[in-house]
N, C-alpha and C positions, 0 to 999 in steps of 0.2 A: 504494500500500500504506500503510495507516495506521501511524503511529508507535507505539512501545510505550506511550507516555502515552495516546494516543487509544484504543488497545485496552483499557487498564486502565479508563478512564472508561466505555467502552461495557460492559465486563463488569460493572462496579459497578452500572450501571443495570438490568442483567438479574438481579442477585442478589436484589433486593428485590421484594416484591410491592407493587404500587401500587394504591391505592384512590382512587376519585374520590369526593370528599365535597363537600357544600355546607353552609355554615354558615347557620343561620337567624338573621337579624339581630335578631329580637325576643327569641327565647329563648336564642340562643347555642348551640343544639344542632347537632351534626353529623349529617347523614343521607347515606347512600351514594347515589350517582347512577350510573345506567347510562351508560357512555361513549357509547352511541348517542344518548342524549338531548342530550349536549353538542354533537355535530356531526350535526344532522339531515341526512338524505339530500337532495341537491339535486334539484329537480324536473327531469324530463327536458326537454331542450331540443327545441324544435320545429325542424323542418328549416329550415336557413337559406335565405334568399332566394337566388335565382339570382345567381351571382357576376357582377360587371360584366365588361366586355371585358378588363380587365387583372387577371383573377382570380389568375393565378399570381404576378404581381408583388406583389399586395396580401397574399396569404397568406405569401409568403416574407419580406416586410419588416414584418410586424406590422400590416397594415392600411393602410400608406401606399404609394401608388403611387410608383414611381421617376420621377424627372424625365427627360423626354425630351430627349436632347441635340440641339442644332440641327444641321442638315446642314452639312457642312464648307464653308467659304467662304474665299476668299483675303482678303477685306476684314477678316474677324475675325483671320486669321493676321497680317496686316500691323499691325493695332492691337496685338496681343499682342507682336509683334516690336518695335514702337515703344516699348512699355513696358519691355521687357527690355534694349534696346540700351544705355541709360544705365547700367544695372546691370552689363552686360558691360564697358563702358568703365571704370567705377570699379574693378571687380575687376582688370582688366588693369593699370590705372594703379598700384594699390596693390601688386600682386604683381610689377611690373616690376623688372628687375635692372640696367637699363642706367645708372642714376644713383642718387645718394643719395636723391632725393625721388620715385622712381618712374620709370616709363617715359616716353620722350619723347612729345610729342603726336602726331607722325606715326605712330609705332609703335602707339600706342593706337588711333588711327583705323583703321589698316590691319587690326590684329588684330580690332577690333570688327566691321568689314565682313566679314571672313572668318567670324567666329562667326555673324553675322546670315545670311550666305549658307548656312550649314548649318542654322541654327535654324529659318528660315522653312519650307523644304520638310519638315523633320522634324515641325514643328508641324502642318502640313497633313496629313501622313501619320497622325499620332496622332489628329487629329480624325476623319479618314476611318475609321480602324479602330474608334474608339469608336462612331461612328454606325452602322457596319455591324454591330457586335456587338449594339448595342441593338436594331436592326431585326430581327436574327436571333432574339433572345430574345423580342421582342414578336410575332413570327410574321408580320410584314409585310415587304414588300420595300422596298428603298431607293428614293429618288425617281428615280434613274436607271433602275432596273429597271422602275418603274411607267411612266415616260415611254416606255421602249422597248416595253413591252407595249401602250401606247396607240398608239404609232407603228406597230407590227406589225399591230394590229387595224384600223387605218385603211387599210393596204395591201390587205387582203383584201377 
C-alpha cells in the first residue's frame, strides 16, 4: 500500500493536464507533439527459432543455461573433506575450554575425526541429491538409471 506522501504525489500528477511539446531549435517555437509519435509502435517480432534442448532452463534464467552438476563421487567428497578438516580443527582449537590457550591437541584431533566422519557421508548425500534434482529438472535420468536401462536391455 502506498504511503500518504506517495498518494499525494500521484494525485498531483493527475490534477494537471500534460502537453507534449517540442521546441524548434532554430526559431525557438513550441509545437505540440502527439504522444504516439514519441514512442512509435515496435515492429512485431517474428516467431523465435526453435528452443534448444535446454529451453526451459534458458527461459527461466534469462537466456543462460544452468551449469550441470557433476555426478557424485567419493574422490571429490574426500578432496572437499581434506579442505575443510583444517578449518574444523582450528575452530575446535579456538573454541576449546579445557585450557587457557584452547583445547589440547589430542582432543582437537579426536573431535576433528568425529566431525570428518559425519561431514564426508553428508557431503556425498548432498551431492547425490543435487545431481538427482538437476537430472529430474533436465528431464533425463541419472547415470545409474541409464546404466540399469542399458543392462536390462542387454538381458532381453
